[in-house]
C-alpha positions in Angstrom: 37.5 -5.8 28.8 34.4 -4.5 27.0 32.7 -1.4 28.3 29.2 -1.9 29.6 26.2 0.1 28.4 22.6 0.2 29.7 19.8 1.6 27.4 16.4 2.6 29.0 13.8 3.5 26.3 10.2 2.5 25.8 10.5 2.4 22.0 11.5 -1.0 20.8 13.0 0.3 17.6 15.3 2.6 19.6 16.5 -0.3 21.8 17.2 -2.5 18.7 19.0 0.1 16.7 21.1 1.3 19.6 22.0 -2.2 20.5 23.1 -2.9 17.0 25.1 0.3 16.8 27.0 -0.1 20.1 27.6 -3.8 20.0 29.4 -3.1 16.7 31.4 -0.5 18.7 32.5 -3.2 21.2 30.1 -2.4 24.1 28.5 -5.1 26.2 24.8 -3.8 25.8 21.9 -4.3 28.2 18.5 -2.9 27.2 15.1 -2.4 29.0 11.9 -0.7 28.2 11.0 -0.4 31.9 12.6 2.6 33.8 12.1 0.9 37.2 13.9 -2.3 35.9 16.7 0.0 34.7 17.2 1.5 38.2 17.2 -1.9 39.6 19.9 -3.1 37.1 22.0 0.0 38.0 21.8 -0.9 41.7 23.2 -4.3 41.1 25.7 -3.8 38.3 28.2 -1.2 37.2 27.7 0.5 33.7 30.2 2.7 32.0 27.5 4.4 29.9 23.7 4.8 30.4 21.4 6.0 27.6 17.9 7.1 29.0 14.8 8.4 27.2 13.2 11.5 28.5 9.5 10.6 28.1 8.4 7.2 29.2 4.9 6.0 30.5 4.6 6.7 34.1 8.1 8.2 34.5 9.8 11.6 34.1 13.2 11.0 32.5 14.6 13.9 34.4 13.8 12.1 37.8 15.3 8.8 36.3 18.5 10.7 35.4 18.8 12.1 38.9 18.2 8.8 40.5 20.8 7.1 38.1 23.3 9.8 39.1 22.8 8.9 42.8 23.0 5.1 42.3 25.7 5.0 39.7 27.8 8.2 40.0 30.6 6.8 37.9 28.4 6.2 34.8 28.3 8.6 31.9 24.6 9.3 31.5 23.2 10.5 28.2 19.6 11.6 27.7 17.8 11.2 24.5 14.6 12.8 23.6 12.0 13.3 20.8 11.0 16.6 22.3 14.2 18.7 22.5 14.6 22.1 23.9 17.3 24.3 25.4 15.6 24.4 28.8 15.3 20.6 28.9 18.9 20.0 27.9 20.0 22.4 30.7 17.8 20.6 33.3 19.2 17.3 32.2 22.8 18.5 32.8 21.9 19.9 36.2 20.5 16.5 37.3 23.6 14.6 36.2 23.5 13.9 32.5 26.8 14.2 30.6 25.1 14.9 27.3 21.8 15.3 25.5 20.7 14.2 22.0 17.4 14.7 20.1 15.6 12.0 18.2 15.7 10.9 15.5 19.5 10.5 15.2 21.9 8.8 12.9 24.4 6.1 14.1 27.4 8.4 13.9 25.6 11.1 15.9 24.8 8.9 18.8 28.2 7.2 18.8 30.0 10.6 18.8 27.8 11.9 21.6 28.5 8.8 23.7 32.3 9.2 23.1 32.1 12.8 24.1 30.1 12.0 27.3 32.7 9.4 28.3 35.6 11.9 27.8 33.8 14.5 29.8 33.2 12.0 32.6 36.9 11.2 32.8 37.8 14.9 32.7 35.3 15.6 35.5 36.8 12.9 37.7 40.3 14.1 37.1 39.4 17.7 38.0 37.1 16.8 40.9 34.8 19.6 39.8 31.0 19.8 39.8 29.6 18.0 36.7 27.6 20.8 35.4 30.3 23.4 35.8 32.7 21.2 33.8 30.3 20.8 30.9 29.5 24.5 30.7 33.2 25.3 30.4 34.2 22.5 27.9 31.0 22.4 25.8 28.6 25.0 24.3 25.9 22.6 24.9 22.6 22.7 23.1 23.6 24.5 19.9 25.2 21.5 18.0 22.3 19.1 18.7 19.5 21.5 18.4 20.5 23.0 15.0 18.2 22.4 12.1 19.3 19.4 10.0 20.9 19.8 6.5 19.1 18.2 3.5 21.6 15.3 3.3 21.0 14.6 6.9 17.3 14.6 6.4 17.7 12.2 3.4 19.7 9.8 5.7 17.2 10.1 8.5 14.3 9.4 6.2 15.9 6.4 4.6 17.7 4.8 7.5 15.6 5.6 10.5 12.1 6.9 9.9 11.2 4.6 7.0 12.5 1.6 8.8 10.6 2.6 12.0 7.3 2.9 10.0 7.9 -0.5 8.4 8.7 -2.3 11.7 6.0 -0.7 13.9 3.2 -3.0 15.2 0.4 -3.3 12.7 -2.2 -2.3 15.3 -0.2 0.8 16.2 0.0 1.8 12.5 -3.7 1.3 12.0 -4.7 3.4 15.0 -2.3 6.2 14.0 -3.7 5.9 10.5 -7.2 6.5 11.7 -6.0 9.5 13.7 -4.3 11.0 10.6 -7.4 10.7 8.5 -9.3 12.5 11.3 -6.7 15.2 11.6 -6.8 15.9 7.9 -10.5 15.9 8.1 -10.5 18.5 10.9 -8.2 20.6 8.6 -10.7 20.3 5.8 -13.6 21.1 8.0 -11.9 24.2 9.4 -10.9 25.5 5.9 -14.5 25.2 4.7 -15.9 26.8 7.9 -13.7 29.9 7.7 -14.1 30.6 4.0 -17.6 29.4 2.9 -18.9 33.0 2.6 -15.7 34.8 2.1 -15.2 34.9 -1.7 -17.9 37.3 -2.4 -16.5 39.8 0.1 -12.8 39.4 -0.1 -12.2 37.7 -3.5 -11.4 34.2 -4.6 -7.6 34.5 -4.2 -7.6 35.7 -0.6 -10.3 33.1 0.2 -8.0 30.3 -1.1 -5.0 31.6 0.8 -7.1 31.6 4.0 -8.4 28.1 3.3 -4.9 26.9 2.8 -3.7 28.5 6.0 -6.6 26.8 8.0 -6.1 23.4 6.3 -2.4 23.4 7.4 -3.6 22.6 10.9 -4.3 19.1 9.7 -0.7 18.2 8.8 0.5 20.0 11.9 -1.5 17.7 14.0 -0.2 14.7 12.0 3.5 15.7 12.3 3.6 17.1 15.8 1.0 15.0 17.6 2.1 12.0 15.7 0.0 9.9 13.2 0.5 7.9 10.0 -0.6 9.7 6.8 -0.5 7.8 3.5 0.7 10.8 1.5 3.6 11.5 3.9 4.5 7.8 4.0 5.2 7.9 0.3 8.7 9.1 1.4 9.3 5.4 2.6 10.5 4.8 -1.0 13.8 6.2 0.2 14.2 3.2 2.5 13.3 0.9 -0.3 16.0 2.5 -2.6 18.5 2.3 0.1 17.8 -1.4 0.7 16.6 -0.9 4.3 13.1 -2.3 3.7 11.5 -4.3 0.9 9.1 -2.9 -1.7 6.4 -5.4 -0.6 6.7 -4.3 3.0 6.3 -0.7 1.9 3.2 -1.4 -0.2 1.5 -3.3 2.6 2.1 -0.5 5.0 0.7 2.0 2.5 -2.4 -0.2 2.2 -3.0 -0.4 5.9 -2.5 3.4 6.4 -4.7 4.2 3.4 -7.7 2.2 4.7 -7.1 3.6 8.2 -7.0 7.2 6.8 -10.3 6.6 5.0 -11.9 5.4 8.3 -10.6 8.5 10.2 -11.9 10.9 7.5 -15.3 9.3 7.5 -15.4 9.7 11.3 -15.0 13.5 10.9 -17.6 13.5 8.1 -20.1 11.9 10.4 -19.1 14.2 13.3 -19.8 17.2 11.0 -23.1 15.7 9.8 -24.7 14.6 13.0 -23.5 17.8 14.9 -25.7 19.8 12.6 -22.8 22.3 12.1 -23.6 22.2 8.3 -26.8 24.2 9.1 -24.6 27.3 9.9 -25.8 30.5 8.2 -29.1 28.8 7.2 -27.3 25.9 5.6 -24.8 28.0 3.7 -21.9 26.0 5.1 -23.5 22.7 4.1 -24.1 24.1 0.6 -20.5 25.2 0.3 -19.4 21.6 1.4 -21.6 20.1 -1.3 -20.2 22.4 -4.0 -16.6 21.6 -3.0 -17.3 17.9 -3.3 -19.0 18.4 -6.7 -16.2 20.4 -8.2 -13.8 17.6 -7.2 -15.8 14.8 -8.7 -16.4 16.8 -11.8 -12.6 16.8 -12.7 -11.5 14.6 -15.5 -9.2 11.6 -14.7 -6.2 13.4 -16.1 -6.9 16.7 -14.3 -7.3 14.9 -11.0 -4.1 12.9 -11.5 -1.9 16.0 -12.3 -3.4 18.0 -9.4 -2.5 15.0 -7.2 1.1 15.1 -8.4 1.4 18.8 -7.5 -0.2 18.4 -4.1 2.0 15.6 -2.7 5.1 17.2 -4.0 4.4 20.1 -1.7 3.0 18.0 1.2 6.1 15.8 1.2 8.3 18.9 1.1 6.4 20.1 4.1 7.1 16.9 6.0 10.7 17.0 4.8 11.3 20.5 6.1 9.5 19.7 9.3 12.1 16.9 9.9 14.8 19.5 9.4 13.6 21.4 12.5 14.3 20.2 16.1 11.9 22.7 17.6 8.1 22.6 17.5 7.8 26.2 16.2 10.1 25.4 13.4 8.0 22.5 12.4 4.9 24.6 12.4 6.4 27.2 9.9 7.9 24.4 7.8 4.5 22.8 7.4 2.4 26.0 7.0 3.7 27.5 3.8 3.8 24.4 1.5 0.3 23.3 2.7 -1.2 26.8 2.3 0.3 26.8 -1.2 -1.1 23.5 -2.4 -4.6 24.4 -1.2 -4.5 27.9 -2.6 -3.2 26.6 -6.0 -6.1 24.1 -6.1 -4.1 20.8 -6.0 -5.8 17.5 -4.9 -5.0 15.5 -1.7 -6.4 12.0 -1.6 -6.9 11.8 2.2 -8.5 15.3 2.3 -10.9 14.2 -0.4 -11.8 11.2 1.7 -13.4 13.8 4.0 -14.5 16.4 1.5 -16.4 14.2 -1.1 -18.2 11.8 1.3 -19.4 14.9 3.3 -20.8 16.5 0.1 -22.5 13.2 -0.9 -24.0 12.8 2.5 -25.3 16.4 2.7 -26.7 16.3 -0.8 -29.6 14.2 0.4 -30.6 16.7 3.1 -33.6 19.0 2.8 -32.7 22.0 0.7 -29.6 20.5 -0.7 -31.0 18.6 -3.7 -31.3 21.5 -6.1 -28.2 23.5 -5.5 -27.5 25.7 -8.6 -24.5 24.4 -10.6 -24.5 21.0 -8.9 -25.5 17.9 -10.9 -26.5 15.1 -8.5 -25.7 12.6 -11.2 -22.1 13.5 -11.0 -21.7 13.8 -7.2 -21.8 10.1 -6.3 -19.7 7.3 -4.9 -18.7 5.8 -8.3 -17.4 9.1 -9.6 -15.7 9.8 -6.2 -13.7 6.5 -6.4 -13.1 6.5 -10.2 -12.8 10.1 -11.2 -11.1 11.5 -8.1 -9.8 9.1 -5.4 -8.0 6.7 -7.9 -6.3 9.3 -10.0 -5.5 11.6 -7.2 -3.9 8.8 -5.2 -1.8 7.8 -8.2 -0.7 11.4 -8.6 0.0 11.7 -4.9 2.3 8.7 -5.1 4.2 10.1 -8.1 4.5 13.6 -6.5 5.7 12.3 -3.1 7.7 9.2 -3.9 9.2 10.3 -7.2 9.7 14.1 -7.0 10.7 14.1 -3.3 11.7 10.7 -2.0 13.5 9.4 -5.1 14.9 12.8 -6.0 16.7 13.3 -2.7 17.8 9.7 -2.6 19.4 10.2 -6.0 21.0 13.5 -4.9 22.5 12.3 -1.6 22.2 8.6 -1.1 22.7 6.9 -4.5 25.8 4.7 -4.4 28.6 6.2 -6.4 30.5 3.7 -8.5 34.2 3.9 -8.1 36.2 4.4 -11.3 39.1 1.9 -11.8 
């Protein structure tokens, strides 16, 4: 007789993927995105295993676990969470969970955790001991599931889980998250200009660039940790295409939606900066610095902008890649900080950042006192040059840097099918 499993999670992609995994393992699977419905199902039916998410709208997963333990004490409950921590794992065990696993996870990870949870449940019943005491003796609990991921594991996660999730998420969700990402990167750009606009003369150009990069890293931290869809980071979806998980056309369509949404979000921060009057800081010195940054970017040749775009997204996608390795927020922060600080300090070009920097300069150039800035040719700083001499080549370069040098490279190193010799 097939073992029965209940999965409670508000993410449709998790429900679908777990159903596919455990039906292949022989389970009779029931899924629900509603925690209250899950509790009702448990009251009327016996389940051998229950998977439950920690964070769901209107519900605390810890309370759900505790209630599940009361209503179905013979079920092996496993908590899954996108926000793992040692304290949370411990609390879940105290409330009745048999095991705890962080998202995202690979099929073999979740199946192994479920098998261990079932074994522990059987052991607990035989020994008639308290659930938490048994687990503490038989398992050194959070260390295995909270360890940083190895490069091969990241490659598998990107290709098989993250890329697929991005390709199958609702269009409206992707669009909204894309707007947020453009705004977050815009905030990073605004912060970097604000803290360095008068620094070079006092501290030197090199130190000023390092501080600008340090400040700008806040933008990608917001994208990765708060959650948003960034075009440059989504270049890693090429791994899913190479693995046959999604089609090339699907990927390109998602890129297009996110690119447009990023532009809208960036312009929102440009307008926020403009109408707030913050550009008047230090008698307009901050505004002048913003115009000069935009001018220097549009004055690049097509070739210069393209190659700077390659270097930029090579580092940006490495930052995202390393952030995926960490299961802790502090680890993600450090993983993001150094590559982003490096690309800004070096002088590489980021397409989404330039969606904020250059329109800001164009807008401010028409303000009183901004028309005759030394070293700035108003004939060069304009929308046509922005699109043709910067955004187009930088975008092409970003795709090459992220998709080829990170996505395809790690796919080739770890996921490329090996032909068997006969």
